[in-house]
C-alpha positions in Angstrom: 98.5 85.4 156.8 100.8 87.7 154.5 99.8 87.9 150.9 102.0 86.1 148.4 104.9 87.5 146.2 103.7 90.5 144.2 104.3 89.9 140.4 107.3 91.8 139.0 105.5 94.4 137.0 108.3 95.2 134.8 108.6 91.5 133.9 104.9 91.2 133.3 105.0 94.3 130.9 108.0 92.5 129.0 106.2 89.6 128.6 103.2 91.2 127.5 105.3 93.4 124.8 106.8 89.9 123.9 103.6 88.5 123.3 102.0 91.4 121.4 105.3 91.3 119.1 104.4 87.4 118.5 100.8 88.3 117.8 101.8 91.2 115.1 104.4 88.7 113.6 101.8 86.1 113.3 99.1 88.4 111.5 101.8 89.8 109.4 102.7 86.0 108.2 99.1 85.2 107.6 98.5 88.4 105.5 101.4 87.1 103.4 100.5 83.5 103.2 98.3 82.2 100.1 95.8 79.3 100.5 93.8 77.5 98.0 90.4 76.1 98.1 88.7 74.4 95.3 85.4 73.0 93.9 84.1 70.7 91.2 87.0 68.4 91.1 89.5 71.4 90.5 87.2 73.3 87.9 87.3 76.4 90.1 90.2 77.1 92.3 90.2 80.2 94.7 93.1 81.7 96.6 92.9 83.8 99.5 95.4 85.1 102.1 96.0 83.6 105.4 93.6 86.3 106.8 90.9 85.4 104.3 91.0 88.0 101.6 90.1 86.7 98.2 93.4 87.2 95.8 92.5 84.9 93.0 90.0 82.9 91.1 91.0 80.3 88.2 87.9 78.9 86.1 88.4 76.1 84.1 86.9 76.7 80.7 84.9 73.4 80.9 83.1 74.8 83.9 81.9 77.6 81.7 78.4 76.6 80.3 76.5 79.9 78.9 73.3 78.1 79.6 74.0 77.3 83.0 75.7 80.2 85.0 74.0 79.0 88.2 76.2 76.0 88.5 79.4 78.1 87.8 78.4 80.5 90.6 77.8 77.7 92.8 81.4 76.3 92.1 83.0 79.7 92.7 81.0 80.0 96.0 82.1 76.5 97.0 85.8 77.2 96.1 85.8 80.5 97.8 84.3 78.9 101.1 86.8 76.1 101.0 89.8 78.6 100.4 88.3 80.6 103.5 87.6 77.4 105.7 91.6 76.6 104.9 92.5 80.1 105.7 90.8 79.6 109.1 92.5 76.6 109.9 95.9 78.3 109.3 95.0 81.2 111.6 93.9 78.8 114.4 97.4 77.0 113.8 99.3 80.2 113.9 97.2 82.3 116.5 95.9 79.7 118.7 99.1 78.9 120.6 99.7 82.5 121.0 96.1 83.5 122.2 96.1 80.5 124.5 99.5 81.7 126.2 97.3 84.9 127.4 95.7 82.7 129.9 93.7 84.7 132.4 95.4 87.9 131.0 92.8 88.1 128.0 94.9 90.9 126.5 94.6 93.1 129.8 93.6 95.9 127.6 96.9 96.4 126.4 96.8 98.3 122.9 97.3 96.1 120.0 96.0 92.8 121.7 92.9 91.7 119.9 91.1 90.6 123.1 
């Protein structure tokens, strides 16, 4: 029994390069995106990039009680976690379809592919 047709290596390389460029474009888009998260009914709002870097924090003066800094700290943590969760969802939306397209390739050890 003769083996089936061999894949065209040039075509495979071209496809891998295209996928790598799509991944790099999505990563750049995520780095530029801004995502908010909040806590305490909006008393604390955190802003992160689509890749998860904290870039902003807004605290409503009503949230500041010098006698209860622990609650403020909890609100800040909750807002940052909310923003990070929103960023993770954005990452999955942007990167999920691209990484699923790799199928059995798994990146194939190609430079720049995160798998």
